[in-house]
N, CA, C and O atoms as a printed pandas DataFrame, in Angstrom:
     atom_number atom_name residue_name chain_id  residue_number  x_coord  y_coord  z_coord
0              1         N          MET        A               1    6.451    4.516  -10.757
1              2        CA          MET        A               1    6.842    3.007  -10.354
2              3         C          MET        A               1    5.799    1.893  -11.361
3              4         O          MET        A               1    5.628    1.556  -12.533
4              5         N          ALA        A               2    5.044    1.510   -9.342
5              6        CA          ALA        A               2    4.003    0.601  -10.100
6              7         C          ALA        A               2    3.261    0.884  -11.053
7              8         O          ALA        A               2    3.522   -0.005  -11.863
8              9         N          ASP        A               3    2.487    1.547  -11.511
9             10        CA          ASP        A               3    1.554    1.846  -12.725
10            11         C          ASP        A               3    2.335    0.988  -13.415
11            12         O          ASP        A               3    1.899   -0.107  -13.769
12            13         N          GLU        A               4    3.755    1.452  -13.719
13            14        CA          GLU        A               4    4.096    0.628  -15.243
14            15         C          GLU        A               4    4.252   -0.578  -15.133
15            16         O          GLU        A               4    3.626   -1.319  -15.892
16            17         N          LEU        A               5    5.081   -1.082  -14.215
17            18        CA          LEU        A               5    4.996   -2.595  -13.956
18            19         C          LEU        A               5    3.881   -3.438  -13.477
19            20         O          LEU        A               5    3.967   -4.661  -13.374
20            21         N          TRP        A               6    2.898   -2.785  -13.207
21            22        CA          TRP        A               6    1.551   -2.601  -13.717
22            23         C          TRP        A               6    1.065   -3.888  -15.020
23            24         O          TRP        A               6    0.596   -5.026  -15.051
24            25         N          ARG        A               7    1.630   -2.621  -16.154
25            26        CA          ARG        A               7    1.475   -2.584  -17.388
26            27         C          ARG        A               7    2.210   -3.739  -17.861
27            28         O          ARG        A               7    1.777   -4.522  -18.706
28            29         N          GLU        A               8    3.524   -3.833  -17.195
29            30        CA          GLU        A               8    4.749   -4.872  -18.010
30            31         C          GLU        A               8    4.379   -6.489  -16.949
31            32         O          GLU        A               8    5.242   -7.367  -16.948
32            33         N          GLU        A               9    3.618   -6.609  -16.474
33            34        CA          GLU        A               9    2.928   -7.756  -15.580
34            35         C          GLU        A               9    2.136   -8.253  -16.434
35            36         O          GLU        A               9    2.210   -9.448  -16.718
36            37         N          ARG        A              10    0.887   -7.119  -17.216
37            38        CA          ARG        A              10   -0.153   -7.705  -17.952
38            39         C          ARG        A              10    0.170   -8.227  -19.643
39            40         O          ARG        A              10   -0.433   -8.919  -20.463
40            41         N          GLU        A              11    1.707   -7.324  -19.609
41            42        CA          GLU        A              11    2.588   -7.800  -20.924
42            43         C          GLU        A              11    2.600   -8.774  -20.892
43            44         O          GLU        A              11    1.893   -9.513  -21.578
44            45         N          PHE        A              12    3.786   -9.258  -19.704
45            46        CA          PHE        A              12    3.881  -11.188  -19.674
46            47         C          PHE        A              12    3.040  -12.089  -20.120
47            48         O          PHE        A              12    3.166  -12.909  -21.030
48            49         N          TRP        A              13    1.616  -11.729  -18.950
49            50        CA          TRP        A              13    1.015  -12.868  -19.764
50            51         C          TRP        A              13    0.719  -12.435  -21.139
51            52         O          TRP        A              13    1.201  -13.177  -21.995
52            53         N          LEU        A              14    0.107  -11.512  -21.534
53            54        CA          LEU        A              14   -0.021  -12.135  -22.879
54            55         C          LEU        A              14    0.415  -11.458  -24.252
55            56         O          LEU        A              14   -0.319  -11.369  -25.237
56            57         N          SER        A              15    1.950  -10.914  -24.148
57            58        CA          SER        A              15    2.724  -11.323  -24.934
58            59         C          SER        A              15    3.100  -12.310  -25.801
59            60         O          SER        A              15    2.491  -13.380  -25.816
60            61         N          GLY        A              16    4.125  -12.066  -26.603
61            62        CA          GLY        A              16    4.905  -12.841  -27.276
62            63         C          GLY        A              16    5.716  -14.090  -26.264
63            64         O          GLY        A              16    5.581  -14.091  -25.041
64            65         N          LEU        A              17    6.617  -15.190  -27.056
65            66        CA          LEU        A              17    7.349  -15.553  -26.427
66            67         C          LEU        A              17    8.652  -15.164  -25.799
67            68         O          LEU        A              17    9.033  -15.505  -24.679
68            69         N          ALA        A              18    9.419  -14.251  -26.838
69            70        CA          ALA        A              18   10.193  -13.452  -27.104
70            71         C          ALA        A              18   10.092  -12.319  -26.152
71            72         O          ALA        A              18   11.073  -12.087  -25.446
72            73         N          GLU        A              19    9.228  -11.721  -26.063
73            74        CA          GLU        A              19    9.057  -10.219  -25.183
74            75         C          GLU        A              19    8.694  -11.012  -23.682
75            76         O          GLU        A              19    8.943  -10.601  -22.548
76            77         N          ALA        A              20    8.103  -12.129  -24.042
77            78        CA          ALA        A              20    7.693  -12.792  -22.320
78            79         C          ALA        A              20    9.390  -12.942  -21.365
79            80         O          ALA        A              20    9.805  -12.549  -20.275
80            81         N          ALA        A              21    9.938  -13.709  -22.487
81            82        CA          ALA        A              21   11.700  -14.304  -21.553
82            83         C          ALA        A              21   12.315  -13.125  -21.832
83            84         O          ALA        A              21   13.407  -13.235  -21.276
84            85         N          ARG        A              22   12.259  -11.893  -22.445
85            86        CA          ARG        A              22   12.641  -10.720  -22.441
86            87         C          ARG        A              22   12.678   -9.705  -21.060
87            88         O          ARG        A              22   13.294   -8.658  -20.860
88            89         N          LYS        A              23   11.688  -10.534  -20.151
89            90        CA          LYS        A              23   11.674   -9.528  -19.127
90            91         C          LYS        A              23   11.740  -10.689  -17.796
91            92         O          LYS        A              23   11.496  -10.481  -16.608
92            93         N          LEU        A              24   12.164  -11.973  -18.477
93            94        CA          LEU        A              24   13.338  -12.629  -17.011
94            95         C          LEU        A              24   14.381  -12.298  -16.480
95            96         O          LEU        A              24   15.363  -11.962  -17.142
96            97         N          ASP        A              25   14.363  -12.329  -15.348
97            98        CA          ASP        A              25   16.222  -11.906  -14.711
98            99         C          ASP        A              25   16.990  -13.450  -15.248
99           100         O          ASP        A              25   16.377  -14.444  -15.636
100          101         N          GLY        A              26   18.052  -13.342  -15.167
101          102        CA          GLY        A              26   18.759  -14.932  -15.507
102          103         C          GLY        A              26   18.425  -15.128  -13.763
103          104         O          GLY        A              26   19.136  -16.041  -13.343
104          105         N          ALA        A              27   17.813  -14.709  -12.989
105          106        CA          ALA        A              27   18.199  -15.579  -11.724
106          107         C          ALA        A              27   16.658  -16.259  -11.639
107          108         O          ALA        A              27   16.378  -17.273  -10.999
108          109         N          CYS        A              28   15.643  -15.372  -12.516
109          110        CA          CYS        A              28   14.421  -16.006  -12.115
110          111         C          CYS        A              28   13.814  -17.561  -11.449
111          112         O          CYS        A              28   13.989  -18.744  -11.743
112          113         N          LEU        A              29   13.249  -17.032  -10.704
113          114        CA          LEU        A              29   12.282  -18.661  -10.326
114          115         C          LEU        A              29   10.673  -18.398  -10.139
115          116         O          LEU        A              29   10.011  -17.507   -9.606
116          117         N          MET        A              30   10.394  -19.518  -10.785
117          118        CA          MET        A              30    8.660  -19.304  -10.903
118          119         C          MET        A              30    8.405  -20.788   -9.982
119          120         O          MET        A              30    9.124  -21.684   -9.541
120          121         N          VAL        A              31    6.874  -20.443   -9.984
121          122        CA          VAL        A              31    6.108  -22.229   -9.521
122          123         C          VAL        A              31    4.973  -21.378  -10.306
123          124         O          VAL        A              31    4.579  -20.219  -10.437
124          125         N          LEU        A              32    4.763  -22.403  -10.646
125          126        CA          LEU        A              32    3.558  -22.891  -11.601
126          127         C          LEU        A              32    2.835  -24.335  -11.466
127          128         O          LEU        A              32    2.912  -25.398  -12.082
128          129         N          GLY        A              33    2.020  -23.805  -10.247
129          130        CA          GLY        A              33    1.136  -25.195  -10.462
130          131         C          GLY        A              33    1.736  -26.820  -10.283
131          132         O          GLY        A              33    2.637  -27.010   -9.466
132          133         N          PRO        A              34    1.224  -27.892  -11.037
133          134        CA          PRO        A              34    2.035  -28.849  -11.511
134          135         C          PRO        A              34    3.118  -28.917  -12.031
135          136         O          PRO        A              34    3.764  -29.940  -11.807
136          137         N          ALA        A              35    3.750  -27.798  -12.963
137          138        CA          ALA        A              35    4.962  -27.489  -12.953
138          139         C          ALA        A              35    5.686  -27.680  -12.770
139          140         O          ALA        A              35    6.645  -28.353  -13.148
140          141         N          GLY        A              36    5.134  -26.599  -11.523
141          142        CA          GLY        A              36    6.506  -26.968  -10.118
142          143         C          GLY        A              36    7.320  -25.705   -9.729
143          144         O          GLY        A              36    6.604  -24.711   -9.614
144          145         N          VAL        A              37    8.501  -25.522   -9.524
145          146        CA          VAL        A              37    8.938  -25.054   -9.397
146          147         C          VAL        A              37   10.334  -24.626  -10.306
147          148         O          VAL        A              37   11.376  -25.276  -10.227
148          149         N          LEU        A              38   10.194  -23.605  -11.048
149          150        CA          LEU        A              38   11.424  -23.594  -12.372
150          151         C          LEU        A              38   12.201  -22.575  -12.850
151          152         O          LEU        A              38   11.726  -21.484  -13.167
152          153         N          ASP        A              39   13.449  -22.872  -12.930
153          154        CA          ASP        A              39   14.094  -21.607  -13.127
154          155         C          ASP        A              39   14.710  -20.926  -14.603
155          156         O          ASP        A              39   14.731  -21.649  -15.599
156          157         N          ARG        A              40   15.096  -19.819  -14.668
157          158        CA          ARG        A              40   14.610  -19.352  -16.313
158          159         C          ARG        A              40   14.896  -19.627  -16.954
159          160         O          ARG        A              40   14.572  -18.709  -17.707
160          161         N          ALA        A              41   15.751  -20.808  -17.987
161          162        CA          ALA        A              41   15.474  -22.286  -18.437
162          163         C          ALA        A              41   13.980  -22.698  -18.376
163          164         O          ALA        A              41   13.062  -22.267  -19.074
164          165         N          GLY        A              42   13.943  -23.519  -17.503
165          166        CA          GLY        A              42   12.450  -23.891  -17.156
166          167         C          GLY        A              42   11.348  -23.265  -17.613
167          168         O          GLY        A              42   10.465  -23.934  -18.149
168          169         N          VAL        A              43   11.200  -21.590  -17.444
169          170        CA          VAL        A              43   10.362  -21.260  -17.832
170          171         C          VAL        A              43   10.189  -20.735  -18.902
171          172         O          VAL        A              43    9.083  -20.281  -19.197
172          173         N          VAL        A              44   11.337  -20.669  -19.809
173          174        CA          VAL        A              44   11.519  -20.065  -20.750
174          175         C          VAL        A              44   10.668  -21.767  -21.571
175          176         O          VAL        A              44    9.651  -21.793  -22.264
176          177         N          ALA        A              45   11.330  -22.670  -21.253
177          178        CA          ALA        A              45   10.398  -23.805  -22.126
178          179         C          ALA        A              45    9.754  -24.338  -22.219
179          180         O          ALA        A              45    9.696  -25.202  -23.095
180          181         N          ALA        A              46    8.083  -23.908  -20.532
181          182        CA          ALA        A              46    7.223  -23.630  -20.431
182          183         C          ALA        A              46    6.768  -23.101  -21.068
183          184         O          ALA        A              46    6.012  -23.795  -21.748
184          185         N          LEU        A              47    6.758  -21.920  -21.362
185          186        CA          LEU        A              47    6.224  -21.000  -22.507
186          187         C          LEU        A              47    6.108  -21.463  -23.696
187          188         O          LEU        A              47    5.067  -21.543  -24.349
188          189         N          GLN        A              48    7.078  -21.751  -23.980
189          190        CA          GLN        A              48    7.047  -22.068  -25.581
190          191         C          GLN        A              48    6.233  -23.578  -26.314
191          192         O          GLN        A              48    5.772  -23.614  -27.455
192          193         N          SER        A              49    6.221  -24.861  -25.203
193          194        CA          SER        A              49    4.843  -25.638  -25.392
194          195         C          SER        A              49    3.795  -25.002  -24.792
195          196         O          SER        A              49    2.798  -25.716  -24.899
196          197         N          ALA        A              50    3.480  -23.629  -24.002
197          198        CA          ALA        A              50    2.159  -24.032  -24.157
198          199         C          ALA        A              50    1.350  -22.533  -24.696
199          200         O          ALA        A              50    2.285  -21.743  -24.827
200          201         N          PRO        A              51    0.284  -21.935  -24.994
201          202        CA          PRO        A              51   -0.341  -21.241  -25.594
202          203         C          PRO        A              51    0.000  -20.250  -25.353
203          204         O          PRO        A              51    0.893  -20.407  -24.521
204          205         N          ARG        A              52   -0.145  -19.117  -25.569
205          206        CA          ARG        A              52   -0.277  -17.745  -25.098
206          207         C          ARG        A              52   -1.628  -17.798  -24.093
207          208         O          ARG        A              52   -2.529  -18.593  -23.823
208          209         N          TRP        A              53   -1.147  -16.297  -23.669
209          210        CA          TRP        A              53   -2.488  -15.870  -22.887
210          211         C          TRP        A              53   -3.268  -15.139  -23.855
211          212         O          TRP        A              53   -2.584  -14.276  -24.405
212          213         N          GLN        A              54   -4.655  -15.194  -24.318
213          214        CA          GLN        A              54   -5.398  -14.365  -24.993
214          215         C          GLN        A              54   -6.588  -12.721  -24.033
215          216         O          GLN        A              54   -6.946  -11.551  -24.168
216          217         N          GLU        A              55   -6.635  -13.447  -23.499
217          218        CA          GLU        A              55   -7.520  -12.666  -22.054
218          219         C          GLU        A              55   -6.543  -12.200  -20.494
219          220         O          GLU        A              55   -5.392  -12.610  -20.341
220          221         N          LEU        A              56   -7.019  -11.596  -19.794
221          222        CA          LEU        A              56   -6.317  -11.084  -18.074
222          223         C          LEU        A              56   -6.916  -10.006  -18.096
223          224         O          LEU        A              56   -6.798   -8.910  -18.643
224          225         N          THR        A              57   -8.153  -10.938  -16.813
225          226        CA          THR        A              57   -8.203   -9.826  -15.732
226          227         C          THR        A              57   -7.913   -9.902  -14.161
227          228         O          THR        A              57   -8.200  -10.957  -13.596
228          229         N          VAL        A              58   -7.263   -8.665  -13.285
229          230        CA          VAL        A              58   -6.623   -8.295  -12.179
230          231         C          VAL        A              58   -7.182   -7.623  -11.891
231          232         O          VAL        A              58   -7.520   -6.564  -12.419
232          233         N          SER        A              59   -7.520   -8.263  -10.591
233          234        CA          SER        A              59   -8.560   -7.818   -8.963
234          235         C          SER        A              59   -7.234   -7.500   -8.046
235          236         O          SER        A              59   -6.014   -7.437   -8.191
236          237         N          ASP        A              60   -8.405   -7.307   -6.816
237          238        CA          ASP        A              60   -7.433   -6.902   -5.387
238          239         C          ASP        A              60   -5.805   -7.074   -5.919
239          240         O          ASP        A              60   -4.987   -7.970   -5.714
240          241         N          ARG        A              61   -5.750   -6.206   -6.448
241          242        CA          ARG        A              61   -3.695   -5.974   -6.481
242          243         C          ARG        A              61   -3.509   -4.924   -5.282
243          244         O          ARG        A              61   -4.114   -3.896   -4.978
244          245         N          SER        A              62   -2.454   -5.589   -4.748
245          246        CA          SER        A              62   -1.819   -4.927   -3.394
246          247         C          SER        A              62   -0.347   -5.151   -4.456
247          248         O          SER        A              62    0.055   -5.879   -5.363
248          249         N          THR        A              63    0.127   -3.867   -3.544
249          250        CA          THR        A              63    1.982   -3.380   -4.420
250          251         C          THR        A              63    2.667   -2.963   -2.587
251          252         O          THR        A              63    2.127   -2.552   -1.560
252          253         N          ILE        A              64    4.056   -3.340   -2.957
253          254        CA          ILE        A              64    5.093   -3.380   -1.944
254          255         C          ILE        A              64    6.403   -2.947   -3.136
255          256         O          ILE        A              64    6.771   -3.628   -4.093
256          257         N          GLU        A              65    7.021   -1.337   -2.612
257          258        CA          GLU        A              65    7.427   -0.701   -3.296
258          259         C          GLU        A              65    8.667   -0.086   -2.438
259          260         O          GLU        A              65    8.438    0.355   -1.312
260          261         N          THR        A              66   10.357   -0.056   -3.135
261          262        CA          THR        A              66   11.395    0.110   -2.619
262          263         C          THR        A              66   11.501    0.623   -4.138
263          264         O          THR        A              66   10.774    0.455   -5.118
264          265         N          ASP        A              67   13.097    1.543   -3.864
265          266        CA          ASP        A              67   13.883    2.015   -5.333
266          267         C          ASP        A              67   14.041    0.899   -6.328
267          268         O          ASP        A              67   13.777    1.043   -7.521
268          269         N          GLU        A              68   14.636   -0.619   -5.605
269          270        CA          GLU        A              68   14.704   -1.509   -6.608
270          271         C          GLU        A              68   14.077   -2.904   -6.477
271          272         O          GLU        A              68   14.420   -3.962   -7.004
272          273         N          VAL        A              69   13.074   -2.630   -5.640
273          274        CA          VAL        A              69   12.403   -3.867   -5.960
274          275         C          VAL        A              69   11.010   -3.892   -5.311
275          276         O          VAL        A              69   10.731   -3.614   -4.145
276          277         N          VAL        A              70   10.077   -4.337   -6.443
277          278        CA          VAL        A              70    8.347   -4.233   -6.367
278          279         C          VAL        A              70    7.781   -5.740   -6.343
279          280         O          VAL        A              70    8.090   -6.465   -7.289
280          281         N          VAL        A              71    7.109   -6.165   -5.488
281          282        CA          VAL        A              71    6.046   -6.606   -5.239
282          283         C          VAL        A              71    4.872   -6.579   -5.434
283          284         O          VAL        A              71    4.212   -5.876   -4.669
284          285         N          LEU        A              72    4.016   -7.482   -6.751
285          286        CA          LEU        A              72    2.421   -7.064   -7.209
286          287         C          LEU        A              72    1.571   -8.339   -6.746
287          288         O          LEU        A              72    1.720   -9.401   -7.350
288          289         N          ALA        A              73    0.925   -8.261   -5.969
289          290        CA          ALA        A              73   -0.086   -9.582   -5.700
290          291         C          ALA        A              73   -0.930   -9.248   -6.192
291          292         O          ALA        A              73   -1.091   -8.076   -6.535
292          293         N          TYR        A              74   -2.126  -10.610   -6.477
293          294        CA          TYR        A              74   -3.488   -9.876   -7.316
294          295         C          TYR        A              74   -3.956  -11.398   -7.338
295          296         O          TYR        A              74   -3.462  -12.502   -7.108
296          297         N          ARG        A              75   -5.082  -10.903   -7.707
297          298        CA          ARG        A              75   -5.746  -12.411   -8.333
298          299         C          ARG        A              75   -6.348  -12.135   -9.740
299          300         O          ARG        A              75   -7.032  -11.163  -10.060
300          301         N          ALA        A              76   -5.887  -13.383  -10.668
301          302        CA          ALA        A              76   -5.929  -13.420  -11.816
302          303         C          ALA        A              76   -7.037  -14.624  -12.606
303          304         O          ALA        A              76   -7.215  -15.815  -12.350
304          305         N          VAL        A              77   -7.689  -13.672  -13.709
305          306        CA          VAL        A              77   -8.679  -14.570  -14.821
306          307         C          VAL        A              77   -7.966  -14.493  -16.488
307          308         O          VAL        A              77   -7.741  -13.601  -17.307
308          309         N          ALA        A              78   -7.821  -15.667  -16.424
309          310        CA          ALA        A              78   -7.037  -15.427  -17.934
310          311         C          ALA        A              78   -7.841  -16.414  -18.777
311          312         O          ALA        A              78   -8.807  -16.979  -18.265
312          313         N          ARG        A              79   -7.486  -16.656  -20.074
313          314        CA          ARG        A              79   -8.172  -17.312  -20.848
314          315         C          ARG        A              79   -7.324  -17.418  -22.009
315          316         O          ARG        A              79   -6.761  -16.448  -22.516
316          317         N          ARG        A              80   -7.210  -18.982  -22.560
317          318        CA          ARG        A              80   -6.362  -19.250  -23.593
318          319         C          ARG        A              80   -7.823  -19.845  -24.983
319          320         O          ARG        A              80   -8.856  -20.414  -24.634
320          321         N          PRO        A              81   -7.618  -19.643  -25.854
321          322        CA          PRO        A              81   -8.415  -19.974  -27.277
322          323         C          PRO        A              81   -8.904  -21.588  -26.690
323          324         O          PRO        A              81   -8.120  -22.410  -26.215
324          325         N          ALA        A              82  -10.582  -21.807  -26.887
325          326        CA          ALA        A              82  -11.117  -22.516  -26.837
326          327         C          ALA        A              82  -10.943  -23.632  -25.375
327          328         O          ALA        A              82  -11.067  -24.856  -25.406
328          329         N          ALA        A              83  -10.649  -22.842  -24.247
329          330        CA          ALA        A              83   -9.839  -23.092  -22.758
330          331         C          ALA        A              83  -11.240  -22.682  -22.340
331          332         O          ALA        A              83  -12.012  -22.147  -23.137
332          333         N          ASP        A              84  -11.678  -23.040  -20.589
333          334        CA          ASP        A              84  -11.627  -22.744  -19.688
334          335         C          ASP        A              84  -11.043  -21.532  -19.650
335          336         O          ASP        A              84  -10.241  -21.112  -20.484
336          337         N          ALA        A              85  -11.682  -20.595  -18.079
337          338        CA          ALA        A              85  -10.975  -19.338  -17.767
338          339         C          ALA        A              85  -10.354  -20.005  -16.629
339          340         O          ALA        A              85  -11.064  -20.713  -15.914
340          341         N          TYR        A              86   -8.498  -19.794  -16.250
341          342        CA          TYR        A              86   -7.800  -20.008  -15.309
342          343         C          TYR        A              86   -8.217  -19.026  -14.230
343          344         O          TYR        A              86   -8.630  -17.945  -14.650
344          345         N          ARG        A              87   -8.184  -19.206  -12.903
345          346        CA          ARG        A              87   -8.374  -18.141  -11.789
346          347         C          ARG        A              87   -7.295  -18.852  -11.129
347          348         O          ARG        A              87   -7.149  -20.072  -11.206
348          349         N          ALA        A              88   -6.346  -17.860  -10.308
349          350        CA          ALA        A              88   -5.131  -17.605   -9.832
350          351         C          ALA        A              88   -5.145  -16.602   -9.243
351          352         O          ALA        A              88   -5.554  -15.562   -9.758
352          353         N          LEU        A              89   -4.612  -16.690   -7.777
353          354        CA          LEU        A              89   -3.675  -15.663   -6.703
354          355         C          LEU        A              89   -2.117  -16.160   -7.446
355          356         O          LEU        A              89   -1.664  -17.178   -7.971
356          357         N          CYS        A              90   -1.680  -14.871   -7.150
357          358        CA          CYS        A              90   -0.640  -14.431   -8.409
358          359         C          CYS        A              90    0.650  -13.356   -7.202
359          360         O          CYS        A              90    0.336  -12.440   -6.442
360          361         N          THR        A              91    1.894  -13.870   -7.426
361          362        CA          THR        A              91    2.676  -12.703   -6.535
362          363         C          THR        A              91    4.031  -12.477   -7.828
363          364         O          THR        A              91    4.021  -13.377   -8.669
364          365         N          THR        A              92    4.964  -11.557   -7.996
365          366        CA          THR        A              92    5.494  -10.993   -8.846
366          367         C          THR        A              92    6.524  -10.107   -8.361
367          368         O          THR        A              92    6.581   -8.890   -8.183
368          369         N          THR        A              93    7.576  -11.383   -8.148
369          370        CA          THR        A              93    8.505   -9.399   -7.619
370          371         C          THR        A              93    9.659   -9.323   -8.852
371          372         O          THR        A              93   10.450  -10.162   -9.282
372          373         N          TRP        A              94    9.356   -7.801   -9.249
373          374        CA          TRP        A              94   10.081   -7.172   -9.827
374          375         C          TRP        A              94   11.908   -6.684   -9.564
375          376         O          TRP        A              94   12.202   -6.360   -8.414
376          377         N          ILE        A              95   12.597   -6.669  -10.223
377          378        CA          ILE        A              95   13.654   -6.103   -9.473
378          379         C          ILE        A              95   14.521   -5.381  -10.955
379          380         O          ILE        A              95   14.622   -5.757  -12.122
380          381         N          ARG        A              96   14.848   -4.627  -10.470
381          382        CA          ARG        A              96   15.646   -2.913  -11.190
382          383         C          ARG        A              96   16.987   -3.401  -11.571
383          384         O          ARG        A              96   17.697   -3.412  -10.566
384          385         N          ARG        A              97   17.446   -3.698  -12.336
385          386        CA          ARG        A              97   18.712   -4.643  -13.047
386          387         C          ARG        A              97   19.367   -3.490  -14.222
387          388         O          ARG        A              97   18.787   -3.429  -15.305
388          389         N          HIS        A              98   20.524   -2.629  -13.989
389          390        CA          HIS        A              98   20.862   -2.135  -15.002
390          391         C          HIS        A              98   19.848   -0.515  -15.617
391          392         O          HIS        A              98   20.134    0.247  -16.540
392          393         N          GLY        A              99   18.511   -0.477  -14.542
393          394        CA          GLY        A              99   18.145    0.431  -14.776
394          395         C          GLY        A              99   16.584   -0.182  -15.586
395          396         O          GLY        A              99   15.501    0.350  -15.831
396          397         N          ASP        A             100   16.993   -1.149  -15.748
397          398        CA          ASP        A             100   15.472   -1.834  -15.874
398          399         C          ASP        A             100   14.709   -3.236  -15.134
399          400         O          ASP        A             100   15.140   -4.119  -14.392
400          401         N          TRP        A             101   13.573   -2.995  -15.648
401          402        CA          TRP        A             101   12.518   -4.284  -14.571
402          403         C          TRP        A             101   13.284   -5.391  -15.386
403          404         O          TRP        A             101   13.789   -5.401  -16.509
404          405         N          ARG        A             102   13.160   -6.401  -14.289
405          406        CA          ARG        A             102   13.305   -7.928  -14.822
406          407         C          ARG        A             102   11.917   -8.471  -13.432
407          408         O          ARG        A             102   11.484   -8.039  -12.363
408          409         N          ILE        A             103   11.661   -9.832  -14.507
409          410        CA          ILE        A             103   10.896  -11.050  -12.889
410          411         C          ILE        A             103   11.609  -11.675  -12.193
411          412         O          ILE        A             103   12.020  -12.670  -12.792
412          413         N          LEU        A             104   12.130  -11.558  -10.781
413          414        CA          LEU        A             104   12.822  -12.109  -10.321
414          415         C          LEU        A             104   12.882  -13.574   -9.285
415          416         O          LEU        A             104   13.706  -14.291   -8.717
416          417         N          GLN        A             105   10.596  -13.366   -9.609
417          418        CA          GLN        A             105   10.136  -13.837   -8.965
418          419         C          GLN        A             105    8.450  -14.155   -9.488
419          420         O          GLN        A             105    7.891  -13.131   -9.883
420          421         N          HIS        A             106    7.806  -15.113   -9.523
421          422        CA          HIS        A             106    6.582  -15.258   -9.927
422          423         C          HIS        A             106    6.008  -16.423   -9.374
423          424         O          HIS        A             106    6.380  -17.518   -9.794
424          425         N          GLN        A             107    5.252  -16.346   -8.590
425          426        CA          GLN        A             107    3.879  -17.337   -8.157
426          427         C          GLN        A             107    2.671  -17.402   -8.463
427          428         O          GLN        A             107    1.989  -16.396   -8.269
428          429         N          ARG        A             108    2.041  -18.623   -9.039
429          430        CA          ARG        A             108    0.276  -18.545   -8.873
430          431         C          ARG        A             108   -0.093  -19.570   -8.415
431          432         O          ARG        A             108    0.500  -20.625   -8.640
432          433         N          THR        A             109   -0.825  -19.510   -7.902
433          434        CA          THR        A             109   -1.932  -20.436   -6.384
434          435         C          THR        A             109   -3.257  -20.485   -7.508
435          436         O          THR        A             109   -3.994  -19.575   -7.886
436          437         N          THR        A             110   -3.232  -21.703   -7.808
437          438        CA          THR        A             110   -4.595  -21.970   -8.808
438          439         C          THR        A             110   -6.408  -22.048   -8.179
439          440         O          THR        A             110   -6.942  -22.970   -7.561
440          441         N          LEU        A             111   -6.704  -21.389   -8.400
441          442        CA          LEU        A             111   -8.497  -21.342   -7.040
442          443         C          LEU        A             111   -9.427  -22.356   -7.974
443          444         O          LEU        A             111  -10.568  -22.649   -7.618
């Protein structure tokens, strides 16, 4: 299960807006640096206004796993076109809803 969610996590960073939004739970909360604390609508709005990431390197991975919840913690280095590398410590909480995994929480601490 965790391997599948690590793939989903990568796709969340790199996929298009529609696919990224599809992964968000209705109760999703994110903490994204200067943007602050965002609910699902705020996350979708932020995704619409920012260019998508083109590259992502994940290291220092840790996982906590239950039947219905998986927490991923990691160090990320991401790149957008014509921009410096973005470095952060991240956590994402995935929850199983009706047999499908959704992002309940995501947090990034910029390094």
